[in-house]
N, CA, C and O atoms as a GROMACS GRO file, in nm:
protein
  360
    1MET      N    1   0.319   1.193  -3.768
    1MET     CA    2   0.383   1.114  -3.665
    1MET      C    3   0.323   1.150  -3.530
    1MET      O    4   0.313   1.269  -3.497
    2PRO      N    5   0.282   1.050  -3.449
    2PRO     CA    6   0.220   1.080  -3.320
    2PRO      C    7   0.321   1.141  -3.223
    2PRO      O    8   0.441   1.113  -3.231
    3PRO      N    9   0.273   1.225  -3.131
    3PRO     CA   10   0.365   1.289  -3.036
    3PRO      C   11   0.428   1.185  -2.942
    3PRO      O   12   0.366   1.085  -2.908
    4ARG      N   13   0.551   1.211  -2.900
    4ARG     CA   14   0.621   1.126  -2.804
    4ARG      C   15   0.603   1.186  -2.665
    4ARG      O   16   0.614   1.308  -2.647
    5TYR      N   17   0.576   1.101  -2.569
    5TYR     CA   18   0.560   1.146  -2.431
    5TYR      C   19   0.673   1.090  -2.347
    5TYR      O   20   0.720   0.978  -2.371
    6THR      N   21   0.716   1.167  -2.248
    6THR     CA   22   0.824   1.121  -2.160
    6THR      C   23   0.770   1.011  -2.069
    6THR      O   24   0.649   0.999  -2.048
    7ASN      N   25   0.861   0.931  -2.015
    7ASN     CA   26   0.821   0.828  -1.920
    7ASN      C   27   0.757   0.889  -1.797
    7ASN      O   28   0.663   0.832  -1.741
    8GLU      N   29   0.806   1.004  -1.756
    8GLU     CA   30   0.748   1.072  -1.639
    8GLU      C   31   0.603   1.112  -1.666
    8GLU      O   32   0.516   1.097  -1.580
    9PHE      N   33   0.578   1.163  -1.786
    9PHE     CA   34   0.442   1.201  -1.823
    9PHE      C   35   0.351   1.079  -1.821
    9PHE      O   36   0.240   1.084  -1.767
   10LYS      N   37   0.398   0.970  -1.881
   10LYS     CA   38   0.318   0.847  -1.887
   10LYS      C   39   0.288   0.796  -1.747
   10LYS      O   40   0.175   0.756  -1.717
   11GLU      N   41   0.390   0.796  -1.661
   11GLU     CA   42   0.371   0.747  -1.525
   11GLU      C   43   0.272   0.833  -1.448
   11GLU      O   44   0.184   0.780  -1.379
   12GLU      N   45   0.285   0.964  -1.458
   12GLU     CA   46   0.194   1.054  -1.387
   12GLU      C   47   0.050   1.039  -1.439
   12GLU      O   48  -0.045   1.042  -1.362
   13ALA      N   49   0.036   1.023  -1.569
   13ALA     CA   50  -0.097   1.003  -1.627
   13ALA      C   51  -0.157   0.872  -1.575
   13ALA      O   52  -0.275   0.868  -1.540
   14ALA      N   53  -0.077   0.767  -1.570
   14ALA     CA   54  -0.126   0.638  -1.520
   14ALA      C   55  -0.163   0.646  -1.373
   14ALA      O   56  -0.260   0.584  -1.329
   15LYS      N   57  -0.086   0.721  -1.296
   15LYS     CA   58  -0.114   0.736  -1.153
   15LYS      C   59  -0.249   0.804  -1.129
   15LYS      O   60  -0.316   0.774  -1.030
   16GLN      N   61  -0.287   0.894  -1.218
   16GLN     CA   62  -0.417   0.959  -1.203
   16GLN      C   63  -0.529   0.856  -1.208
   16GLN      O   64  -0.631   0.870  -1.140
   17ILE      N   65  -0.510   0.754  -1.288
   17ILE     CA   66  -0.609   0.648  -1.299
   17ILE      C   67  -0.598   0.552  -1.181
   17ILE      O   68  -0.697   0.520  -1.116
   18LEU      N   69  -0.476   0.506  -1.154
   18LEU     CA   70  -0.454   0.403  -1.054
   18LEU      C   71  -0.475   0.451  -0.911
   18LEU      O   72  -0.537   0.382  -0.830
   19LYS      N   73  -0.424   0.568  -0.880
   19LYS     CA   74  -0.433   0.617  -0.742
   19LYS      C   75  -0.562   0.693  -0.714
   19LYS      O   76  -0.618   0.682  -0.605
   20ASN      N   77  -0.607   0.770  -0.812
   20ASN     CA   78  -0.723   0.856  -0.789
   20ASN      C   79  -0.853   0.799  -0.844
   20ASN      O   80  -0.962   0.848  -0.813
   21GLY      N   81  -0.841   0.695  -0.926
   21GLY     CA   82  -0.961   0.632  -0.981
   21GLY      C   83  -1.031   0.712  -1.088
   21GLY      O   84  -1.150   0.692  -1.112
   22TYR      N   85  -0.960   0.804  -1.152
   22TYR     CA   86  -1.022   0.882  -1.258
   22TYR      C   87  -1.051   0.793  -1.379
   22TYR      O   88  -0.975   0.701  -1.407
   23PRO      N   89  -1.160   0.819  -1.451
   23PRO     CA   90  -1.191   0.741  -1.572
   23PRO      C   91  -1.087   0.764  -1.681
   23PRO      O   92  -1.036   0.875  -1.699
   24ILE      N   93  -1.055   0.658  -1.754
   24ILE     CA   94  -0.952   0.666  -1.858
   24ILE      C   95  -0.991   0.765  -1.967
   24ILE      O   96  -0.911   0.849  -2.006
   25ARG      N   97  -1.115   0.755  -2.017
   25ARG     CA   98  -1.156   0.843  -2.128
   25ARG      C   99  -1.147   0.990  -2.091
   25ARG      O  100  -1.092   1.071  -2.166
   26GLU      N  101  -1.201   1.026  -1.974
   26GLU     CA  102  -1.198   1.166  -1.932
   26GLU      C  103  -1.055   1.215  -1.910
   26GLU      O  104  -1.021   1.326  -1.948
   27THR      N  105  -0.973   1.131  -1.849
   27THR     CA  106  -0.835   1.169  -1.823
   27THR      C  107  -0.758   1.184  -1.954
   27THR      O  108  -0.681   1.279  -1.970
   28ALA      N  109  -0.780   1.092  -2.046
   28ALA     CA  110  -0.713   1.100  -2.177
   28ALA      C  111  -0.752   1.228  -2.249
   28ALA      O  112  -0.667   1.295  -2.307
   29GLU      N  113  -0.880   1.261  -2.245
   29GLU     CA  114  -0.927   1.383  -2.311
   29GLU      C  115  -0.866   1.506  -2.246
   29GLU      O  116  -0.822   1.599  -2.315
   30ARG      N  117  -0.863   1.507  -2.114
   30ARG     CA  118  -0.808   1.622  -2.041
   30ARG      C  119  -0.659   1.640  -2.070
   30ARG      O  120  -0.610   1.752  -2.080
   31LEU      N  121  -0.587   1.527  -2.083
   31LEU     CA  122  -0.442   1.533  -2.107
   31LEU      C  123  -0.407   1.545  -2.255
   31LEU      O  124  -0.292   1.572  -2.290
   32GLY      N  125  -0.505   1.524  -2.341
   32GLY     CA  126  -0.480   1.533  -2.484
   32GLY      C  127  -0.408   1.413  -2.542
   32GLY      O  128  -0.327   1.425  -2.634
   33VAL      N  129  -0.437   1.296  -2.486
   33VAL     CA  130  -0.377   1.172  -2.538
   33VAL      C  131  -0.488   1.077  -2.580
   33VAL      O  132  -0.604   1.094  -2.541
   34HIS      N  133  -0.453   0.979  -2.658
   34HIS     CA  134  -0.550   0.881  -2.703
   34HIS      C  135  -0.581   0.786  -2.587
   34HIS      O  136  -0.489   0.743  -2.518
   35PRO      N  137  -0.709   0.752  -2.566
   35PRO     CA  138  -0.746   0.661  -2.456
   35PRO      C  139  -0.673   0.526  -2.460
   35PRO      O  140  -0.641   0.470  -2.355
   36GLN      N  141  -0.645   0.475  -2.581
   36GLN     CA  142  -0.572   0.348  -2.591
   36GLN      C  143  -0.431   0.362  -2.538
   36GLN      O  144  -0.379   0.271  -2.473
   37SER      N  145  -0.368   0.474  -2.566
   37SER     CA  146  -0.233   0.498  -2.515
   37SER      C  147  -0.234   0.503  -2.363
   37SER      O  148  -0.151   0.441  -2.297
   38LEU      N  149  -0.330   0.576  -2.309
   38LEU     CA  150  -0.340   0.588  -2.164
   38LEU      C  151  -0.368   0.452  -2.101
   38LEU      O  152  -0.311   0.418  -1.997
   39SER      N  153  -0.455   0.375  -2.163
   39SER     CA  154  -0.486   0.241  -2.112
   39SER      C  155  -0.360   0.153  -2.110
   39SER      O  156  -0.339   0.077  -2.016
   40LYS      N  157  -0.279   0.164  -2.213
   40LYS     CA  158  -0.154   0.088  -2.220
   40LYS      C  159  -0.059   0.130  -2.109
   40LYS      O  160   0.007   0.046  -2.047
   41TRP      N  161  -0.051   0.261  -2.083
   41TRP     CA  162   0.037   0.311  -1.977
   41TRP      C  163  -0.011   0.262  -1.840
   41TRP      O  164   0.070   0.228  -1.754
   42VAL      N  165  -0.142   0.260  -1.821
   42VAL     CA  166  -0.197   0.213  -1.694
   42VAL      C  167  -0.157   0.068  -1.670
   42VAL      O  168  -0.115   0.032  -1.560
   43LYS      N  169  -0.169  -0.015  -1.772
   43LYS     CA  170  -0.128  -0.156  -1.759
   43LYS      C  171   0.020  -0.167  -1.729
   43LYS      O  172   0.062  -0.250  -1.648
   44GLN      N  173   0.099  -0.083  -1.793
   44GLN     CA  174   0.243  -0.085  -1.775
   44GLN      C  175   0.282  -0.050  -1.631
   44GLN      O  176   0.374  -0.110  -1.576
   45TYR      N  177   0.214   0.047  -1.571
   45TYR     CA  178   0.251   0.095  -1.438
   45TYR      C  179   0.170   0.030  -1.326
   45TYR      O  180   0.201   0.051  -1.209
   46ARG      N  181   0.070  -0.048  -1.359
   46ARG     CA  182  -0.014  -0.111  -1.256
   46ARG      C  183   0.067  -0.208  -1.170
   46ARG      O  184   0.059  -0.202  -1.047
   47ASP      N  185   0.143  -0.296  -1.232
   47ASP     CA  186   0.215  -0.397  -1.157
   47ASP      C  187   0.314  -0.340  -1.056
   47ASP      O  188   0.311  -0.381  -0.940
   48PRO      N  189   0.402  -0.247  -1.095
   48PRO     CA  190   0.496  -0.194  -0.995
   48PRO      C  191   0.424  -0.128  -0.877
   48PRO      O  192   0.468  -0.143  -0.763
   49LEU      N  193   0.316  -0.055  -0.902
   49LEU     CA  194   0.243   0.009  -0.793
   49LEU      C  195   0.179  -0.095  -0.703
   49LEU      O  196   0.179  -0.080  -0.581
   50THR      N  197   0.124  -0.199  -0.763
   50THR     CA  198   0.061  -0.304  -0.684
   50THR      C  199   0.164  -0.373  -0.596
   50THR      O  200   0.138  -0.398  -0.478
   51HIS      N  201   0.281  -0.404  -0.652
   51HIS     CA  202   0.384  -0.471  -0.574
   51HIS      C  203   0.434  -0.381  -0.461
   51HIS      O  204   0.460  -0.429  -0.351
   52ALA      N  205   0.448  -0.254  -0.487
   52ALA     CA  206   0.495  -0.162  -0.383
   52ALA      C  207   0.396  -0.156  -0.268
   52ALA      O  208   0.435  -0.155  -0.152
   53LYS      N  209   0.268  -0.151  -0.300
   53LYS     CA  210   0.165  -0.149  -0.196
   53LYS      C  211   0.166  -0.279  -0.117
   53LYS      O  212   0.153  -0.277   0.005
   54GLU      N  213   0.181  -0.392  -0.187
   54GLU     CA  214   0.182  -0.521  -0.119
   54GLU      C  215   0.302  -0.532  -0.026
   54GLU      O  216   0.289  -0.580   0.087
   55ASP      N  217   0.420  -0.487  -0.071
   55ASP     CA  218   0.539  -0.489   0.014
   55ASP      C  219   0.517  -0.405   0.139
   55ASP      O  220   0.553  -0.446   0.249
   56SER      N  221   0.459  -0.289   0.120
   56SER     CA  222   0.431  -0.200   0.233
   56SER      C  223   0.334  -0.266   0.330
   56SER      O  224   0.352  -0.256   0.452
   57LYS      N  225   0.233  -0.332   0.278
   57LYS     CA  226   0.136  -0.401   0.364
   57LYS      C  227   0.203  -0.515   0.440
   57LYS      O  228   0.177  -0.534   0.559
   58GLN      N  229   0.288  -0.591   0.372
   58GLN     CA  230   0.358  -0.702   0.437
   58GLN      C  231   0.448  -0.651   0.549
   58GLN      O  232   0.455  -0.712   0.655
   59GLN      N  233   0.516  -0.541   0.526
   59GLN     CA  234   0.601  -0.482   0.629
   59GLN      C  235   0.519  -0.439   0.750
   59GLN      O  236   0.560  -0.460   0.864
   60GLU      N  237   0.404  -0.380   0.724
   60GLU     CA  238   0.316  -0.337   0.833
   60GLU      C  239   0.263  -0.458   0.910
   60GLU      O  240   0.256  -0.453   1.033
   61ILE      N  241   0.228  -0.565   0.841
   61ILE     CA  242   0.180  -0.686   0.907
   61ILE      C  243   0.289  -0.744   0.997
   61ILE      O  244   0.262  -0.780   1.111
   62LEU      N  245   0.412  -0.753   0.945
   62LEU     CA  246   0.523  -0.805   1.026
   62LEU      C  247   0.546  -0.719   1.150
   62LEU      O  248   0.569  -0.771   1.259
   63LYS      N  249   0.541  -0.589   1.133
   63LYS     CA  250   0.559  -0.497   1.245
   63LYS      C  251   0.451  -0.519   1.351
   63LYS      O  252   0.480  -0.524   1.470
   64LEU      N  253   0.327  -0.532   1.306
   64LEU     CA  254   0.216  -0.551   1.400
   64LEU      C  255   0.224  -0.687   1.469
   64LEU      O  256   0.188  -0.699   1.586
   65LYS      N  257   0.269  -0.790   1.398
   65LYS     CA  258   0.286  -0.922   1.459
   65LYS      C  259   0.392  -0.918   1.570
   65LYS      O  260   0.373  -0.976   1.676
   66LYS      N  261   0.503  -0.849   1.543
   66LYS     CA  262   0.608  -0.836   1.645
   66LYS      C  263   0.554  -0.763   1.768
   66LYS      O  264   0.580  -0.803   1.882
   67GLU      N  265   0.481  -0.656   1.744
   67GLU     CA  266   0.425  -0.579   1.854
   67GLU      C  267   0.324  -0.662   1.933
   67GLU      O  268   0.322  -0.658   2.056
   68LEU      N  269   0.241  -0.738   1.864
   68LEU     CA  270   0.144  -0.824   1.930
   68LEU      C  271   0.215  -0.928   2.018
   68LEU      O  272   0.173  -0.954   2.130
   69LYS      N  273   0.321  -0.987   1.966
   69LYS     CA  274   0.397  -1.086   2.041
   69LYS      C  275   0.454  -1.024   2.169
   69LYS      O  276   0.446  -1.083   2.276
   70ARG      N  277   0.512  -0.904   2.156
   70ARG     CA  278   0.569  -0.835   2.271
   70ARG      C  279   0.463  -0.804   2.376
   70ARG      O  280   0.484  -0.827   2.496
   71VAL      N  281   0.350  -0.753   2.333
   71VAL     CA  282   0.243  -0.716   2.425
   71VAL      C  283   0.184  -0.841   2.492
   71VAL      O  284   0.151  -0.838   2.610
   72THR      N  285   0.173  -0.949   2.417
   72THR     CA  286   0.121  -1.074   2.472
   72THR      C  287   0.217  -1.128   2.580
   72THR      O  288   0.173  -1.173   2.685
   73GLU      N  289   0.348  -1.122   2.552
   73GLU     CA  290   0.447  -1.166   2.650
   73GLU      C  291   0.441  -1.080   2.776
   73GLU      O  292   0.448  -1.133   2.887
   74GLU      N  293   0.427  -0.949   2.759
   74GLU     CA  294   0.416  -0.860   2.874
   74GLU      C  295   0.292  -0.892   2.956
   74GLU      O  296   0.297  -0.893   3.079
   75ARG      N  297   0.181  -0.918   2.888
   75ARG     CA  298   0.057  -0.952   2.958
   75ARG      C  299   0.074  -1.080   3.038
   75ARG      O  300   0.031  -1.088   3.153
   76ASP      N  301   0.137  -1.181   2.978
   76ASP     CA  302   0.158  -1.308   3.046
   76ASP      C  303   0.244  -1.291   3.171
   76ASP      O  304   0.218  -1.351   3.275
   77ILE      N  305   0.347  -1.208   3.160
   77ILE     CA  306   0.433  -1.181   3.276
   77ILE      C  307   0.353  -1.113   3.386
   77ILE      O  308   0.367  -1.148   3.504
   78LEU      N  309   0.270  -1.017   3.350
   78LEU     CA  310   0.190  -0.946   3.450
   78LEU      C  311   0.088  -1.039   3.515
   78LEU      O  312   0.061  -1.027   3.635
   79LYS      N  313   0.031  -1.131   3.438
   79LYS     CA  314  -0.062  -1.229   3.495
   79LYS      C  315   0.007  -1.316   3.599
   79LYS      O  316  -0.046  -1.338   3.708
   80LYS      N  317   0.126  -1.364   3.565
   80LYS     CA  318   0.202  -1.449   3.657
   80LYS      C  319   0.240  -1.371   3.782
   80LYS      O  320   0.234  -1.425   3.893
   81ALA      N  321   0.278  -1.245   3.765
   81ALA     CA  322   0.313  -1.162   3.880
   81ALA      C  323   0.192  -1.139   3.969
   81ALA      O  324   0.204  -1.142   4.092
   82ALA      N  325   0.076  -1.118   3.910
   82ALA     CA  326  -0.046  -1.096   3.988
   82ALA      C  327  -0.080  -1.220   4.069
   82ALA      O  328  -0.118  -1.209   4.186
   83VAL      N  329  -0.067  -1.338   4.009
   83VAL     CA  330  -0.095  -1.464   4.080
   83VAL      C  331   0.005  -1.481   4.193
   83VAL      O  332  -0.033  -1.519   4.304
   84TYR      N  333   0.131  -1.456   4.168
   84TYR     CA  334   0.236  -1.471   4.269
   84TYR      C  335   0.209  -1.381   4.389
   84TYR      O  336   0.212  -1.426   4.503
   85PHE      N  337   0.181  -1.252   4.362
   85PHE     CA  338   0.158  -1.160   4.472
   85PHE      C  339   0.027  -1.189   4.544
   85PHE      O  340   0.017  -1.164   4.664
   86ALA      N  341  -0.071  -1.239   4.476
   86ALA     CA  342  -0.198  -1.275   4.542
   86ALA      C  343  -0.175  -1.389   4.640
   86ALA      O  344  -0.233  -1.389   4.748
   87LYS      N  345  -0.092  -1.486   4.603
   87LYS     CA  346  -0.063  -1.600   4.691
   87LYS      C  347   0.022  -1.560   4.810
   87LYS      O  348   0.005  -1.615   4.919
   88HIS      N  349   0.111  -1.467   4.793
   88HIS     CA  350   0.206  -1.432   4.899
   88HIS      C  351   0.160  -1.314   4.984
   88HIS      O  352   0.237  -1.268   5.070
   89GLN      N  353   0.042  -1.264   4.965
   89GLN     CA  354  -0.009  -1.154   5.045
   89GLN      C  355  -0.065  -1.205   5.178
   89GLN      O  356  -0.063  -1.133   5.278
   90SER      N  357  -0.113  -1.325   5.180
   90SER     CA  358  -0.180  -1.378   5.298
   90SER      C  359  -0.087  -1.409   5.410
   90SER      O  360  -0.130  -1.455   5.516
   0.00000   0.00000   0.00000
């Protein structure tokens, strides 16, 4: 009967491939698991990691868009103030 691995073990093994880019065969050999098993775990954990990264990227994009809008508004106000004071200095 093949050995049973915990979900934590499977996830950590898959992360070595997904996050660090280690080759499946070498990682499987180092961990003492069959490459097909490791490949299956990588597929299983790939989607959640991809979605988490995408969500994080979307949050960062939204944050940067808000900051850009604020800075653009501040710039426009300063431009108007500069024009106003230039006209009223004379």
